[in-house]
Structure formats: C-alpha cells, structure tokens
N, C-alpha and C positions, 0 to 999 in steps of 0.2 A: 834048422835056419835054410830058410828055401833061397834058392839062388836066382836071379832075375837076369835075366840075356836079353840082349837088344834082337828086337824081331828084326825078322828076313825082309827085305822088302824088295819085292821083283821088280825088276827093271821095267821100264815102261818103253815100248818098241813101237810107238805111232811114230811114223815117218812124217817129217815136215815136207809141206810143198817147196819144189824150186823154183815157183812162181806164183804169185797172188795177184788176183784181180781185186785193186783198193776198193773199188764199187761193192764187195761183195763184205766187207769188212761192216761190223757196227760204227755208226758216226763216231762216237767217241774214240774209237781206235783208231779210225780212218785220221781223224782230226792229229792223234798223236804221232803219226807215223809222217804224214804232211807236213808238220810243223818240225820233226827232227829234219826230213829231209830238206827243207827250206834253212833251216838252222846251220845244216852241213855245208851248203851251197854258200853261206855268207862266213863261215868258220875264218878265224882270224889265223889257224895252223892246225897241222894234222892232228895232233892230241884233242884237239876240240872236234875237229871233223870229223874222227873216227869214235869219239863218244857218241856224237848225233847218230851216225850209222849203227852202231850198236843199240841205242833207243827204238832207231826205226828197225831194226831185225827182230829184236826183241817182241815190240808192238804187235809187228804184222804176223809172226810166227812162222817166218818163212826159215827155210832152211840158210843153216850160217853159209855168206856167199867164199868162196876160197882167197878172195883177198880183201873180204870182209868191206865190199861195196856194192850197194844196190846201183839199180838203173832204174829209171819209169820210162817205161815206153811212151813215144811221143807219136805215133803213127800216125800220118793224116790221112790216111785210107779208111779207117775204118775208128779211129779215136778211143781204143782199147785203155783201158788204164793200168796195167800189168806193172807190176815192181818183181825185178828177175836179177840176179847175180851179174854183175856190171862186166863180167869175163866169160860168159857162158859164150863157148865158142859157137852156138847155133844162133846167138843174136847177130844183128846185123844195125851198121850206123851209115848213114847214107847224109848226103850235102842237098839240102832244099837252099838254093838260092846261096846265103851265106853264113847257114846255121847249119850244123851238125843234126841229123834228128835220129835219135836212136830207136832201134825197134827190139823188140821180146823175140824172143823164136817162134813164137807161133804166126807172129805179123810177117816175119824174115822170109816163112815158108810159102803162106798166103797170098801175101802182095808184098815182094820185095821193093825197096826203093829204087827211085830213079836210077842211080849208081849200079845196081845189081844188072840191071838189064843190058 
C-alpha cells in the first residue's frame, strides 16, 4: 500500500511594498481600493472601518501597516497618488489653511509642506 503525504510547499518570500502609487494599479483594482478607502471614511464604527481598511490593504498588495491604517498622499506640490502606512514615521502632515494635508515619505523628503519650513 502506498502512502501519500502532503507535498511541501516552499514559502514565498516576495516582499510587499511599503507604499504604492495608485495610478500604477489596474483600473479594477484601483477602483476597489478607492471604494474601500471611501467606505472607511464613512464607516459607522471601528470594526467596519478596519474591515474596509483590510479590503484596501489586500487589494492594493501593500505591506500590512503597523496599526492597520492606510493614508493617501494629498500633496499639493506634485499631486502624487501614493498609498502608505498612516503611521510611517517618515511621512508628514501639514496644515494648509483649515485642513490637514498628508504627505507620503517621498513628498515629505522632496517638498515638505509649509509647516515643515
């Protein structure tokens, strides 16, 4: 009698990016991510909020953020569309009049907002 054993599956070591430019994603994936981020903003409670964040994280392929929250760069200098870990210590948030403007780490290095000057 032959014995069948489970095959060993080698672990995949592909490193997920810490940030992603949304414009580089295929349209259907970008729409899924944008819809999830928009729904997270309107979430009635934390559980629903984090469910939508999980959808955005999974669909985008970004590395799991430390606190499971994503931020979207809203830099007014270059208008990039980068999604990144909301708690990234290299990111920056500045005040532009009455609103806070999040900047991804790249923008924070290249052209920090007015508060940084």
